[in-house]
N, C-alpha and C positions, 0 to 999 in steps of 0.2 A: 504493500500500500504506500510505500514511501515515494514512489514515482507518480502517484496520483493525488488528486485533491482528497482531503479527509473531512468527514462530517461527524462530529462528536455529538451524540444525543444526550442531553442533560435533563435530569429529573430534579424537581424541587426548585426550579427557577423559572418564573414567568416573566418574560420581557414584553415590552410594548410592541406596537406595530412597526416602529422604526428600528431598523438594525443598528446595533452598537458597533462602531468602527474601532478596531484595535490597531489599525495601520497595517501596512504590508499585505493588504487584501484579506486580512483575518477579520471576520465579523461574527457577531452573536445575534441571532434573530429568532423570531417566534416560529414554532412549528408544532406538529402534533403527531405522535405515534404511541403505540402501546406495546411494550415488550413483555411477554408472559411465557410461563412454562409451568406445567403440572406434572408431577411425578406419577407415572402410570403403573398399574399392575396388570400383567397378562397371566392367564391360568392354563394355557396349553402350549406345549412345546412346538417349535417350528417344524415344518415337514422336512427340512433339509438345513444343513449348516448355513449360517449367514442369511437365512430367509426371515421375513418378518413373522412375529408371533401371531397366530390367528386369534380372532376375538373369542369371547368378549374381553374388553379391557375395562378397567375401573380406575377412575382418578382417585388419588389419595389427597389428604389435606395439605401435603407438602408442595412447595413450588414457590414461584415469585411472580410479581407483576409490577411494572413501573410505567407511569405516564411520562412520555418524553415531551417536554413543553418548550425546550429551547434547543437550538442547533448552533454549535460552534464550528464554523467553516474555516479550514486552513487550506489555502490554494497550493497547487503543486509548485508554484514559483517561489514559495517561502522555504528557505533552507537555513540550517545552522550547522556549524562545524561539528559539534559533538552530540547533536540531538536529531532524531528523525521526527517526522510530523506527529506520529503517535505520542512520542515523549513530550513534544511541545503541547499537545492537547491535554495530556495528563497533568502537566505542570500548570497550565492555565486553570484547569479545574481545581487544582490544589490551592491556587491563589484566590479563586472565587470562594472557596471554603474558608480560607484563612481570614479574608476581610469581609465578605458579603454575608455568607450564610453557610455554616458547617454542614447543613443537611443536603446541600447540593450533591448529587451523585452523577456518575458517568456510566449508565448501564449498557450503552450500545454505541458502536461506531459503524459508519457506513461509507461506502465508496462514492455514493451519490447523495444529493439532497434528499431528505426523507420524503418530501412531497412528490418526488419523482419515482420512488421505489415501486408504488403500485402499478405504474404504467410501463415499467421495464419488462421486456419480453422474458418469459420463463426460460431459464437455461441452467446449466450446471455451474454457472458463475456464482461464487459466494459474494454477496454484496453487503452483508451486515454481520457483525460479530458481537456477541454478548461480552461485556467487560465486568462492571461492578454489579453483580446480582446477588451477592451474599448478604445476609442480614448483619447488622452492626452489633458488635459485642458491647460497645459503650457509645451510645448515640449522643452527640452534642447537638444542641438546638438553641435558637435565639428566643429570648423572652418576648421580643417585639420585632416583627418582620416588616413594619411599615416603611423602613428606610432602605430596604435591600436594593431596589433599583437605583436609587440615588447614590448608593455606595459603590456602584460598579465603576465609577470614574477613577477611583483610586487604583483599581486593577489595570484599567486602560493606561494610566500614567506610569505605573511601576512594573508592568510585567516583563518588559525587556531587560530592565536592570536585574530582576530576580533570575531570569534565565541566564543572563551573563554570569551571575554569581554561581549558579549551579554548574556551569561549564568550566569555571576556573577554580572552584573551591570544593574539594571532596567532602569537607566537613559540612558545608552548607547544603550540598546536594543530599547527603545522608539525612540531615535534619528535615529537609522538605519531604523526602521519601517517608520518613518516620511519621511526620504529621499527616501525610496523605493516607497511610494505611492504618493509623493508630486506632480509629474508631471501629475498624472491621475485625480487630483481634478479639477473639472470644475470651481471652484471659487478660483481665486488667493488670495482673501481676506482670505479665510479659509486656504489656503496654507501658507500664511504669519503667521497667528496665530499659526498654528501647528509647523512651523519651529522655531518660537521664543519660543513657549512653551517648546520644547525639549531643546533649548539652556538655558532657564531659569532653567530647572531641573538640568542641569549640573553645571551652573555657579552661581547660587544663591539659597540658601535655605531660604533666607529672602525675604518676599514679599514687604518690604518697599524699596524705592529708587531703584526700579528695573532698571530703565533706566540707571542711572549712574553706578550702581554696575555691571550689566551684561555687558555693553559696556566696562567698564574698565577691568573686569576680562578676557573677550575674547581677548582684545587687548594685555593684559599682557601675556596671554597664548601663543599667536602667535608670539610676538616680544619682544625683550629685551628693556630695558628702553632707551628712546630717541625720536627723532622727529617722526620716523615712527610709534612708538607705540601711540604717542599723536594724530597724524593725523588719524590713524586707529580707535582710540577710538571715535573721533569726527564723523567719517563716520558711525561707527556702531550705535552711538546714533541717528543719523538721520534716519537710517533704522529702528531702534526700534520705533521711532515716527510714522512711517508708519504702523507698526504692531499695535500700540495702536489705530490709527485711524480706521484700518480695524476691530479690535476687538469690537469697539464701534459703528459700523454701519456707519461710515463716511470715507470710503476708499479714499485715496488720492494718491495711488501708481500707477506706470506704469510698463510696462513689464520689462524695464531695471532695475528697483529697485527690482523686484522679482528675476531677474537673479543675481543681486549683493548679495541678501540674500542667494540664493542657493550656490553661490561661497564661501561665508563666512562659511556657514554650512559645505560645503565639506572640506574646509581647517581644520576645527575643527575636523571632523571625521578622516581625514587622520592623523592628529597630534596624536590623541588618539591611533589609531591603531599602528602607528610606535613606540610610547612610550610604548605600551603594558599595559597601565593603564589609568583609568579615573582619572583626577586630583581631589584630595581631597580639602576640604575647606582650610586646612593648606597649601597645595601646592599653591592654588590660592592666598591666603593672602601673602605668601612669595614672589610670583612672582610680585604681585602688589606693595608691600611695599619695597621689597628688590631688585627688578629688576632682579631676577634670573628666567630664563625660564627652566622648567623641561623637 
């Protein structure tokens, strides 16, 4: 699919009648499709190997269904050095979750606009592929969705900087991937371990005194010297203790603490994207000791 246009079907995001222009021919526009699947039971063996099972069939209660309300179109003319168009689409969806609405999903991708698929001639060509169709292990959601459409402007402004960082920083790329899949992990203990692993990669190259160093560096990165930085460092250290318990098979966390970790992680990612750079060790030491936030 990397030599053809790509159309990402998004669920949980309703846009207006006017397409949103991301530049480079990339647009986000209104569409409609429904992707669905039911797990079926058959009760008779096929007459020969590799033949279909004869009826009757019975549907189970398992399966999935998603309304596709928006289409993210990436033309074949758009290329990047280290990302194909599918990776670009996944990264843009991740940014939409990061800033606009964490419930946005990417259940299906197609080779053609979704409005054209019903009119395409039937053939052996595979034109659409299911992507994110698994239930969420820990679902994040907005308390108020009234500002989602207005918030898309931030993504339009910052997406290229975010993708540049993903191509040049292995640590930032890992952090974005962890944020992307974090909600879909069935184990919140594994989610905590992966979130903190990505934060450690950014904020500490030294494996000793991780609890103090990571919590202090993150607090210094987010806030100037003062009471808010101190209180934040103490809160982060407590969250890190929960990560350690989960990593050693003795989880002590609850859902609210997982949410707090996601919120912290989100703040860090947004700060990096807005600054257009991943903080270096020198940056972090200066912030911690000199009280200067870069």
